[in-house]
C-alpha positions in Angstrom: 0.2 0.1 -0.1 1.5 3.4 -1.1 1.5 6.4 1.0 -1.1 8.2 -1.1 -3.5 5.2 -0.8 -2.8 5.1 3.1 -3.5 9.1 2.7 -6.7 8.7 0.5 -7.9 5.8 3.0 -8.0 8.5 6.2 -9.0 11.0 4.3 -12.1 9.1 3.4 -12.4 7.7 7.1 -12.8 11.7 8.2 -15.2 12.4 5.7 -17.3 9.7 6.6 -17.1 10.9 10.1 -17.6 14.2 9.3 -21.0 13.4 7.4 -22.2 10.8 10.0 -21.7 13.6 12.9 -23.3 16.2 11.0 -26.4 13.8 10.9 -25.6 13.3 7.2 -26.9 9.9 6.3 -24.1 7.3 5.9 -24.1 3.6 6.1 -22.2 4.1 9.5 -24.5 7.0 10.9 -27.0 4.6 12.8 -24.1 2.4 14.1 -21.8 5.7 15.3 -24.8 7.4 17.2 -25.7 4.3 19.2 -22.0 3.8 19.9 -21.8 7.1 21.0 -24.7 6.8 23.3 -23.7 3.7 24.8 -20.3 4.7 25.9 -21.4 6.5 29.1 -23.0 3.0 30.3 -19.1 1.3 30.2 -17.5 4.7 31.4 -19.7 7.5 32.7 -17.1 10.0 32.2 -17.7 9.7 28.3 -21.0 11.1 27.9 -22.2 11.4 24.6 -21.0 15.2 24.4 -17.5 14.1 25.5 -17.6 11.6 22.7 -18.6 14.0 20.0 -16.5 16.2 20.9 -13.4 13.7 20.2 -14.7 12.4 17.2 -14.9 16.1 15.6 -11.8 16.7 16.8 -10.5 13.7 14.9 -12.7 14.1 11.5 -11.6 17.7 11.4 -8.1 16.9 11.1 -8.2 13.8 8.8 -8.8 15.9 5.6 -6.4 15.4 2.6 -5.0 19.0 2.8 -4.1 18.1 6.5 -2.8 14.9 6.0 -0.7 16.0 3.2 0.8 18.9 5.1 1.8 16.7 7.7 3.2 13.9 5.9 5.1 16.1 3.5 7.9 16.8 6.5 8.8 13.2 6.1 10.2 12.5 3.0 10.9 8.9 3.4 7.4 8.3 4.3 6.6 7.5 0.3 9.9 5.1 0.3 9.3 1.4 0.5 9.6 0.1 3.7 9.7 -3.3 5.5 6.5 -3.3 7.6 7.4 -3.5 11.6 4.8 -4.4 14.0 4.2 -1.8 16.8 2.5 -2.3 19.8 0.6 0.3 21.3 -0.9 0.7 25.1 -3.7 2.8 24.7 -4.9 5.3 27.4 -8.4 5.6 28.6 -8.6 9.0 30.0 -10.9 10.4 27.5 -12.2 9.4 24.2 -10.1 7.7 21.4 -6.8 8.8 23.7 -4.8 6.5 21.2 -6.1 7.6 17.8 -3.3 9.5 17.1 -0.6 6.7 17.9 -3.1 4.6 15.7 -3.0 6.6 12.9 0.9 7.2 13.0 1.7 3.9 13.0 -0.4 2.9 10.1 0.5 6.2 7.9 4.3 5.0 8.1 3.1 1.6 6.6 3.6 -0.5 9.9 1.5 -2.7 11.6 0.0 -2.0 14.5 -1.2 -4.3 17.8 -3.3 -2.2 20.0 -3.8 -2.9 23.3 -7.4 -1.1 24.0 -8.0 0.2 27.4 -10.7 -1.3 29.6 -12.1 2.3 30.0 -12.8 2.6 26.0 -12.6 -0.6 24.3 -15.2 -0.2 21.5 -14.2 3.3 19.6 -11.1 2.5 17.9 -12.0 -1.0 17.1 -15.1 0.8 15.3 -13.1 3.1 13.6 -10.6 0.8 12.4 -13.2 -1.5 11.0 -14.5 1.3 8.8 -10.7 2.0 7.6 -11.0 -1.6 6.6 -14.1 -1.1 4.7 -12.4 1.7 3.0 -9.4 -0.3 2.0 -9.4 -4.1 2.7 -5.3 -3.7 2.6 -5.6 -2.5 6.4 -7.0 -5.5 7.8 -3.8 -7.3 7.8 -1.9 -4.5 9.4 -4.1 -3.9 12.6 -4.6 -6.6 15.5 -6.8 -5.3 18.6 -6.2 -7.1 21.9 -7.7 -6.5 25.5 -4.7 -8.7 27.0 -1.4 -9.3 26.6 0.5 -8.0 23.6 2.7 -10.1 21.6 4.9 -10.3 18.7 5.7 -6.5 18.7 9.2 -5.0 17.5 8.6 -1.6 19.2 6.2 -0.3 21.6 4.4 3.3 22.1 2.9 3.3 25.8 0.6 6.0 27.4 -0.3 5.8 31.3 0.0 7.2 34.4 3.3 7.6 36.4 2.8 4.7 38.5 1.9 2.5 35.2 5.1 3.9 33.1 7.3 2.2 35.8 5.5 -1.1 34.5 6.1 -0.3 31.1 9.8 0.6 31.8 10.1 -2.8 33.4 8.4 -4.8 30.5 9.0 -2.8 27.3 12.5 -1.4 28.1 14.3 -3.4 26.1 12.8 -2.7 23.0 12.8 0.7 21.1 9.8 2.9 22.9 8.2 5.9 23.5 6.5 5.6 27.2 4.0 8.8 28.2 3.8 9.8 31.6 1.3 12.1 33.4 1.3 15.6 31.9 -0.8 18.6 33.1 -1.5 22.1 30.8 -1.7 25.5 32.0 -2.9 28.7 30.9 -0.8 31.7 31.2 -3.6 35.0 31.6 -1.9 38.5 30.9 -4.6 40.2 32.5 -6.3 42.2 29.9 -8.0 39.4 28.0 -11.5 39.7 26.9 -14.6 38.2 28.3 -14.6 36.0 24.9 -11.4 34.8 25.3 -11.9 33.7 28.9 -15.0 32.0 27.9 -13.0 30.2 25.3 -10.7 28.9 27.9 -13.6 27.6 29.9 -13.5 24.8 27.3 -9.8 24.2 27.8 -10.4 23.7 31.3 -13.8 21.8 31.4 -14.0 19.9 28.4 -13.6 16.2 29.1 -14.2 17.0 32.9 -10.6 18.1 32.9 -9.3 14.3 32.3 -7.4 15.5 29.5 -3.6 15.7 29.3 -4.2 19.0 27.4 -7.2 20.0 29.8 -5.9 23.2 31.9 -5.3 22.3 35.2 -3.9 25.4 36.7 -3.8 29.5 35.5 -1.0 31.9 36.2 -2.2 35.3 36.8 -1.1 38.7 37.5 -0.7 39.9 41.0 -3.9 41.5 42.3 -5.9 40.0 39.5 -9.6 39.1 40.0 -9.7 35.4 40.1 -13.6 35.3 40.6 -14.3 37.5 37.9 -12.4 35.4 35.4 -14.3 32.3 36.9 -17.9 34.2 36.0 -17.1 34.1 32.3 -17.5 29.9 33.1 -21.2 29.9 34.3 -22.3 27.5 31.3 -20.5 24.6 32.6 -22.6 24.5 36.2 -24.4 21.9 34.8 -21.3 19.7 35.5 -22.7 19.0 39.2 -25.4 17.5 37.9 -23.0 14.7 36.5 -22.7 12.1 39.4 -18.9 11.5 39.2 -18.0 14.9 38.8 -20.2 16.0 41.9 -18.6 13.3 44.0 -15.2 14.8 43.2 -16.5 18.0 43.9 -17.9 17.3 47.3 -15.1 15.5 48.3 -12.7 17.9 47.6 -14.6 20.7 48.9 -14.9 18.8 52.3 -11.4 18.2 52.4 -10.6 21.7 52.1 -13.2 22.6 54.5 -11.8 20.2 57.1 -8.1 21.5 56.6 -9.5 25.2 56.9 -7.7 25.6 53.6 -8.7 28.9 51.5 -10.3 28.4 48.4 -12.8 29.9 45.7 -16.3 28.0 45.4 -18.1 29.0 42.6 -20.6 26.4 42.8 -19.6 23.7 40.3 -15.5 24.5 40.2 -13.5 25.0 43.2 -10.4 27.7 42.9 -7.1 27.1 45.0 -4.0 28.9 44.8 -1.2 26.5 44.8 2.2 25.9 43.4 1.6 22.4 42.0 0.4 22.1 38.5 -2.2 18.8 38.3 -5.1 19.9 40.5 -7.8 17.4 41.1 -11.3 16.7 39.1 -13.7 19.7 40.0 -10.4 22.2 41.1 -8.7 24.5 39.3 -5.0 25.8 40.7 -4.0 29.5 40.1 -0.8 31.0 41.1 0.1 34.5 40.9 2.9 36.3 39.2 4.8 39.5 39.4 5.8 39.8 35.5 4.7 38.0 32.7 8.3 36.9 32.4 8.3 35.3 36.0 5.4 33.3 34.4 7.1 31.9 31.5 10.5 31.1 33.6 8.2 29.0 35.7 6.6 27.4 32.9 10.1 26.4 31.5 11.3 25.1 34.9 8.5 22.5 34.6 8.4 22.2 30.7 8.8 18.1 31.2 5.2 18.2 33.2 3.4 20.3 30.7 1.7 19.0 27.9 0.7 22.6 26.3 0.4 25.9 27.3 -2.6 28.3 26.7 -2.1 31.6 25.9 -1.8 34.7 23.4 1.5 33.3 22.5 1.3 29.6 22.2 -2.0 27.8 22.0 -4.8 29.9 21.4 -7.6 29.9 23.8 -10.5 27.3 23.0 -8.2 25.1 20.9 -6.4 23.0 23.5 -8.3 19.9 23.1 -8.2 20.1 19.3 -4.4 19.4 18.8 -3.1 19.2 14.9 -1.7 16.1 13.4 1.8 17.7 13.8 1.3 18.6 17.8 3.0 15.4 19.3 2.1 14.3 22.9 5.0 15.0 25.1 6.7 16.8 22.2 8.1 13.5 21.0 7.9 13.3 17.2 6.0 9.8 17.0 7.0 9.6 13.0 10.1 10.4 13.3 10.6 7.7 15.9 8.9 5.3 13.7 10.5 6.3 10.5 14.0 5.8 12.4 13.2 2.3 13.6 12.5 1.2 10.2 15.3 2.8 8.3 17.8 1.4 10.7 16.2 -2.0 10.4 16.8 -2.2 14.4 13.0 -3.4 15.1 
């Protein structure tokens, strides 16, 4: 299968998903709608809205234009290679968290052995089946398992800081990418418009804040009106009607009250001043800075713990949850990793 054929196949997948999500009748529309609504029965965090958000983000990137722009940066992609078997351990914190790895492996012409997450076992298989119907050549290039992976030559694994230690133990002898916990931050200059702050709300609340690209902390100037900033996010008050989110909100609020810690309660979000990066679900940390340079210096110090920075200078407000094809998790170029291993024939 040539690179052109692979690009055309994924572009067609994107077209099918976009049309199905828009309500345009396709042969997959009914099955996809049922699958979207079914996810919350298995994983309550995967509400239909969150699943659609993930699918829309993916489908929007799967165009011939974007796929070509992405792959044009890798001239050797168009060369004939000996396909290798790449094991991918997929995360399940948000819907289709492993899709980019799935795409990256297949776009290089390699074979994927995917260990699906117990929290998200169905969506990626459904997408894989559509891809096979688009181009039957993919049938022999993908394997899904909910158990042990075997017969792989390289590994891409995504998990928590705890699970990464197991990944290192089991996969350390293979060429690998092992991803750990990361959090995202926002840097507020102080004169942002209400529209900008409303967009920031989507970076904070989408997926209930469970994604590595979810903003868990904001840096604000000294004297900044944090409560005023939060007033732009009242549209998310519905989240306390979600049982699991509400349990986290009540639990964290109780802890702060018992410990007599200072915090701001919006009624649906707890805001707490902290030097930490990763906040619990239902909590947003904030930290004051004296100068904007101080905030950027702090971000630089913690760069190995930060996935992305929402600001006027980096990731635009409201777009943290819509990464481009070339926005690699942890800043590690997945295609470069896969292509180097293929060209060196060390897999």
